[in-house]
N, C-alpha and C positions, 0 to 999 in steps of 0.2 A: 273783740277791740284788739285781738294780738295779733288776729289773722290780718285785719284790714293792715296794722300797721307793717306786718311781715310783706306783704305786698306791694305797699307803696313803696318800703325799702329797696324793693326789690324792683319796682319800677326806675328806680333812680339807676341803680347799679348797672342795669340793662342797657338805659341812654348812657350809660359812661363812656359804655364801648361803643356805640353808635353815634359818634358826634354827630355825624350830617341827619339824625334824625330818622324814627322809623312810622310806619304807618299804625293803625289802630289795629290791624288783622296782624302784623308781623307782630306788636307784643302781643297780643293775645296768645298767639299760637309760641313763641317762645318761651312764655311763663306759662302754659297748658292750662289757661282762663278763656272766658266766651269772653266773644267781641264787646260787648254789653257791658262786662265785668272792667275790659279795662278802659272803655273809653269814659268810666266815670272814676277809674282812679287818674286816667291822664288829664281829663278835667279838673278834679279837686286840684293835682299841680299846677295846673295853668293859673286857676283863682292865686294860689298864694305864690305864681311870679316863679317856681321853680323850673316850667317848661315853656315852651312856646310852642304855636302853631304856624308853620307854613304858609301862608295864604294862596299858593300855588298848589303844593303836593299835598295840603293837608298831612302832614306827617307831623310827630311831635318830637320836639330836640329841647336838652335841656340849656337854660336860660345859664348867663353867667354868674347867678348869685350863690350858686352851691359851691363852685368854683371859690368864688370870694369870701365863703365860710371857711372854708377849708385852709386859703391861704394865711389869713385874719389870725384862723386857732393856731395856727404853725407859727405865724410870727411872734406870737404871745407867750410861746412858750420857751422860744430863747434857742432853738436849736439851729436857725438860720444865722444868728447874730454870733454864735461862737465857733460856728462848721466852717462856716462859707468863707472867712480867709486861711483857712487850710487848704478848702477845696482848690480855692482861686490859684495858690502855688503850685498843688501837687499838677494841675492842668498846666501850669506853666512848664513846669519839668517834664512833664511826660507828655506836652504834647497830644494829649489825646485827653477825651472822654471820663472825667473822673464822675461818679456816682456816690450819695451816703445812703445807705437804708439802715430803718432803724424795725426792730421788732415792735410788733402789736399785737399782742397775744400770741397765736400760733401762727401769726403770718411774719413775712420779712416786708415791707415796705418801702419802696425807693422816694426820699423826700427831698432831695437835692443833689446838685450836678454844679461840674463848671464845664465849660469847653474851650481844652488846649490846642484845638484843630483848626488853627487859620486861613488853610489853604488844602486842596486837595480835597482827597476823600475823607467823610467825617461822619459818623453817628450821630443822628439827631434821637432821644428819648424823649419826645414828648408822648408818645404813646403810653410809656410804661411810667413818666411821673405819678405816684401818689396808688399804684396798682401794687399787688404782691409779686414779691421775684418768683420765679419756678426755682421750686427745690432740686429738682431733678435737673434743671438744663441749663441754669445761669451758673455765674460763675459766683455774684452774691450769696444766690440760694444755695451752693453747695458746699461756702465757706460757713454759713451760719449753720447746715443741717449737718456739719461734720463736726462742731461743736457737743452737739446734744447726744443724748441717752443713746445709741443705736435705735432700740426699741422705741423711742419716741420718735426719732427721723424716720424709720420705717411707716411710721401711722400717719403723718402729717404730710409724707411724700403721698405716700396712697391713698390717702383724704384728697388731696390736690390731683391726683391721676398723671399719669404718664402718658399723656397726649403732648405730642411736640408743640411746641409757641408756635404761632402763626411764623411762617418766614423760615421758619428753620429748615436749614439742607435734609434733602430728602438722606435717608439710610444714618441718619444718628440717633434714632431713637431708642431708649436703653428698656431693657425690663427691669424687675424690682433689685434682681440679684447682680445685673451689673452696676445698676446706680448705687449698690450697697458697695459694692466694689471699688467705684469712684471713691464716695464719701472713704473709704478706709484709705484710699492714696491721697485725698487731702489731709486726713487728720494727719498723717503722718509727714505730709512736705508742709502744713502750718500754711497754707494756702490752697485755693481752689482756682480751676481753670474753666475755660469753655471755650471751645471752637465749632463755629458753624451749628452747635446744636440748641441754641436759642434766637440766633439769626445767622441767614448763610452769609458767608462773607467775613463775620466780623468775629474777632477775639473778644477774652477778656479774665483776668486777673485778678483775685480780692482776697481781702483776708476777715478776718472777724473782728472787730474792734475790741480791744483788750479792756476787761474791767473785773471788780470785785465781784463774782459771781456768774451769774450766767450772762454771756457776750449780749449786748446792748444793739446792736447791729452790727454793718458789713460795710467796706470801704471798698471801691475797682476800682480798676481803669479797663477802659473800653475802646476798639477802633477797630478799622478793617485789617482783617488777617493779613493781607500781604505788607503790612508795615508793623502790625503787632506779632513779631515773629516769634518762635519759642525764646530764641538769644535776646530779644529785645524784651519781651516779657518777663525774663530773669534777671535783667540788668535793670529794672524798674521795680521790683520786689524789695530791694531797701527803702526805697522812699518811699513805698506805697505804705507798708510796717510802721515805718517812722510815720509818716500822718495819721495812721492809726491809731498811735498808738497816743500820740497828741491831743487825736479828741477824745478818746479814751480817759486822758486825764483833765479835759473839760467839761465835758459832759455833765457831771455834775452843778455846774453851773447854771443848766437847764430845766427850768419847773417840771417839766415833761418826766426828767429823768430822776429830779430831787423825789418826786413823789413815787415814781415806781420802785427806788431804793428805799 
């Protein structure tokens, strides 16, 4: 039973990363199972209305049901109710993308955002919503990892891997020694930055949300590097820290964080 559940969850996770859908053969190859086993799993999910099958290509893709469940759960935690006004204000102040991530076990997950860029270049975060932040290459991941004990941060980063995210600029990959040095700098500075190493042409600055005990998440500002220059990132840092502190004071109002505390 456990193996079947693990495989089902693995299929859902795989299809989350391929919204256009995958063939039975592709699912089987990526999961390392027989096509017949992949076909059975996909048909079980099809009957439960978690996946649909394209009538022309026969590929399988997720339906909206899983996303709707996630949004429903997130809404009931109260996280968005208490934080969205703060995100919106910071997005207006910065005229850039603002994102909130929260800690979930050993991962940092992006859960909410506000877009402040109304014209010109802008970054669309759709592909990362609900995904785990890269601890080695994203500003949010670095900001959170910098708050952890050094050995814990290295263990989590090693488990996640040091492969560059899709779309990152060539030459920005770091080995573990470089990552450790980057985290040390972030720890001293009290914030983290990322330029080109998460997505080519994008820059971001992030801070951990202050709390009694471990940081419950991070807040970041991201945008085109040509606009979000070092000087502008420095100018926005006070507003970013103030918003993070405001969110930190409000999070106990969320049922999710009350339970964790």
